[in-house]
N, C-alpha and C positions, 0 to 999 in steps of 0.2 A: 627476420624473426616472425614466426607464425603468430597471428593475432586471431581474435574471434570477432565475427561480424554479426549483426542482426540481419538474418536472411529472410525472415518473414515476421509479420506483426499483425495482430488482430485484437479486437475488443468486443465486448458485449455488455449492454446495459438493459435492465428490465423495461418492459413497456409501460409500467405503472408510474405516472408522474404525480408527485405531490408537491404543490407549491407551498410557499410560506403561509399563504392564506388558508390553505387546506389544514395545515398544522394548527392554526389558531382555533380550529373546531375542537381540538383535544386539550389545549393548554392555553395559559395566558401569555400570548405572544402576538407579534404582528409582523407583517412584511417589512416594515420600516425598521423594527427592532433587530430582526435577523440580518437584514442587508447591511445595516450600519456596523454591526459587530463582525460579520463574517464574509459579506459579499455574496452570500448564497441566495438564489432566487427560487430554486426548485431542486429536487433530487429524485432518483428512481428507487423504488422499492420492489423487491422480488415478490412473486406470488407466494402466498403463505404456505401453500402445499405444492410439492412437485418441483419447485425451483430452489436450488440449493447453491452453496458456495461451489461445490464440485460441478454441477450442471452448467453454471454460468462460466466457470473456467474452461469446460469442454467446448462451449460455443466459441469462446475467444481462441482457444487452441486450434480448432478446426480451420479458422480463417488464417491464423499464423502459419500453420503447416502447409496449407494450400499455396499461400503466397511464397513460401520457401521452396516450392517445387518438389516436395517430398510427400510421403504418406505417413500415417500413424505408425506403420510397421518399420519405418526408417528411424524413428526416434530411439535413441539409445540411452537416454537418461532424462528424468523428470525432476524439476525443482519447483515446489509449490509453496508460495508464500501466502499466509493468511493468519488473521487473529480470530476468525469466526468459522472454524471447521465444522463439517457436517456432524462429526462425533467428537467427544472428548478425546477418544482414540478409537480406531487408527486414524491416521492423517488423511488428507484429501488426495495426496499423491497417488496412493494405491487405488483409491476409488476411481480416479481419472484413468489410470492405467487399465483397470478392469473394464470400464465402460467404453473406452476407445479401442479395446481389444488389441492392445499393444503386446509386444513380446515381454518376457519376464525380466524386464529391465529394472534398474535401481530407481527408487523414488525417495526423494529427500524433502522433508517438510521444514520450512523456515518460519520461525516465530519471532520476527523482529518488528511486528506491527507496521507502523507507517513507513519504516525504512526497509521493510521486508523485501520488496522487489529489487531494490538496488543491491542489498546484501545478496540476494539470490543470483542476480546478474554477475556479481563479483565472483561468487563460487563457481558458477558455470564457466566464466572466463578462464579461471585457473585450470579447469578440466580440459577445456579446448586447447589451451596453450601447451599443456603437457602431452597432448595427443591421445588422451584416454578415451575421449568421446568425440564424435563428429556431428551429431545432431542432438542438441540439448533443448528440451522444451522448458521454458521458464514461465510460470503462471503466477499472477497476483489476482486474487479473487476474494470478495467479501460480501457477506449477507448480514449487515448490521441490523436491519429492521426488525428481525425476530427477537433481538435482545434489548432493544431500546425501551425505555419507560416514557410513554407519551403523556406525561402529566407535568404540571407546572414545576414540581419539585426537581425535575430532571431536564428542564428545557435548555440549560447551558450546554448539555451534551447532545440531547436527542435531536435538536434542530440542525446539527452540523453534519451528521453522517448519512451516507447513502450506500446503495448496493451496486455492484458491477464487477467486471472482470477484464483483465488484459493479459496478453500472452505474446511471447516472442520465441522464435527458433534461432538459436545461436549455432553458427558453423565456423569452421576455420577459414581464414583468407590469407593468401600470400601477396595480395595486392598492396603495393607500397603506400603507406600512409592511411590505409583504410582500417576500420574496426575500432574496438575499444582500446583507447590509448592508456588509460589507467583507471583504477577504482580506489576509493578511500573510505575506510570504515572506522567508526568510533563509537564509544559508549561511555556513560558515566552514570552508575547506579545510585549515586548519593541521594537523589530525589526521586527514586523509582515510584514511590507511592503517590506522587502528585498527578499521575495519569495512569490509572490501573483499574483492573477488574479483579477483585480479591477472591471471589467465589465463582465456581468451585475451586478449591485449592487446599493445600496441605498445611497452611500456616495459620489455621484458624485460632490457635492458642493466642497468638499475638493480638488478634483483633477482637476476640470474643471473651477472653478471660475477664471475670468480674462483671460481665454484662448479662442482662436477662436472657434466658434461653440457652446459656452455656451448658452443654450436656455433662452429666455427672457420672456417666459410666466409665469404667476403666479403659476400655478400648473402643475405637471407632466413634461414629456419631458426629464428626466434625466437618466432613467433606461438604455436605449440603443439608441443612436442617430447615424445618418448617419456619422456625423463628427467623432465620436468615432471609428467607424468601419474603416473609410477611413484613419484616422491618426494612426491606430495601437494600440489604447488605450485598445482594447478588447483582446489583446494578453497577455499571461503569461509573468511575469517579474521575473528575478532572478539575484541577485548579487552573482555569483558563488563563488568568493573567500571568501566573508563574511559568506556564508552558510557553506563552507568547514571548516573554522576556528571554527565555533560554533559546528559543528557536531563532529569533532575529540576530542572535550572536553566532550560533553554530551554522546556520545556513550559509551566510557569506564566507565564514571561516573555511568550511569544507570545500566550497566552490573555488576559493582562491588557492587552496592547497592543491587541487587538481590542476589548475592553470599553471601554478608555479612548477609543479612536477614535470610539466611538458613545455616549459619556457614560453608560455603564452600569457596573454592578459585578457581582461574582461572584454576588451574591444575586439578580440578575435572570435568571440562566441557568436555564432549565427543564430542559435536558439537555445534559450534556457527553459527547461521543463522541470519546474519544481513540483514536489509533492503538494497536492492540493489540500493543504491543511486549513488555510484561512487566506482569503484574498488580501487582507490587510498585511499579512506576513509577506506574501509574494511581492506586494507593491513596495514594502519597506526595503526588502532585499534588492529589488530592481533599482530603487533609488540609490542605495549604497554602492551598487556596482556601476551605476551610470549607464544602464541599458535602456534603449528606447522601447516603446510598447511593442513594436513589431518583432523584437528579439526575445520576448517572454511569452510563453503560452500558458494561459489559464482557462480552465473550463469548470472550476468549482461552482460557478454561477448556475450551471445546468445540472450538475451531478452531486454536489456536496462533497464531503470528504469520504472517499472510498478507500482510505488507508493504503494497504498493500497494492490495491488495484489502481490507485490514482495515477501513478507515473506511467504505467503502460497504456492506460486509457488515453491520457493526455498526449503521450508520444504518438500513438496510433492516429488520433484525430489530427494532430499537427501534420503528420506524414500524408494522410489522406487529403488534406486540404492544400497540399503543395508547399507547406512551410518548412519541410525538411527535404532537401535535395541532395543528390550525390555530391560528395565533397564537403558538405556542410559540417561545421564543428558544433556538436550538440552536447550540452551539459545537463545531466540529470542530477537532482539533489533531493534529499529527504531528511526529515527530522520527526521523531516521534517517541512514543512511550519507551521508557527504559532508564534514562534517556538513551536513544541511539540516533546516530545521524550518519549520512553517507553521501558520496558523490561518485559519478562516473562521467568520464570525458570520452566522447565517441566521435570519430571521423566517419561520416556516413558514406 
């Protein structure tokens, strides 16, 4: 049976490094406070002007395309995962297609936040298996820094996130045992509001009714108001402890689901690459699965949580450092807003 393989991989992170101590200049926090809760030591922030979610995705894509041995003209489909697009609409996929001067190919934007890249990989995998496309570019890219509130009121969110991009080129393979063995996608919207950014949005009635600043006109006026901006309603919201509790259950659950589907066990994994949400979550999952340190790759210490970009950035770094070799069994896993969670099992 034809499978899909990762034929090329690349990543890009901005040059601007912000340490925990740097952030303490803007809010009441400390290196000790941040590391204790998240494991993060520093993160990268994109240039305020000129560097966007799309441009970072392009830099990662160029590397992945070159390593796959193809050109931008050979790409026949784009899947772009992000929660921080350049524009509210259109999506980043068409912007990348334009800037890379690709053919008039399809571009699909994925909005599954932290799980976005694994979801995108799963979609691409199906297209390859059916023979519809031969060279699919999958990108995960984020520019969080432009939307963060670097004040003490938002420190539980703003100290966590960073900017960056990762990309892979998926191609078909007939090689026995190689490629994506399976992918597993899940969601549960019961607690969707525990990790969300409500504005801009079309559900303002639910959140603004009977509150100061609620517009009284018959139509319009709810998408984004001055009162929402002034009151902080347009900032990301996260109930950290609740997200943590859910993540430490769903991460190992979806990893074990992938292993069971392929008649494998945790001992068979050569490298686990979890979404870089929180180092404490990764360490907890590692302990539950009984994996030694050399079988789990974490880089959140350097880059923070880059949501949809975190899995491809980490996977690329692991591959570049020789931690992923031909024949290795690699497991990708992610959990995030929605809630959504996913895993992919790959024979490299």
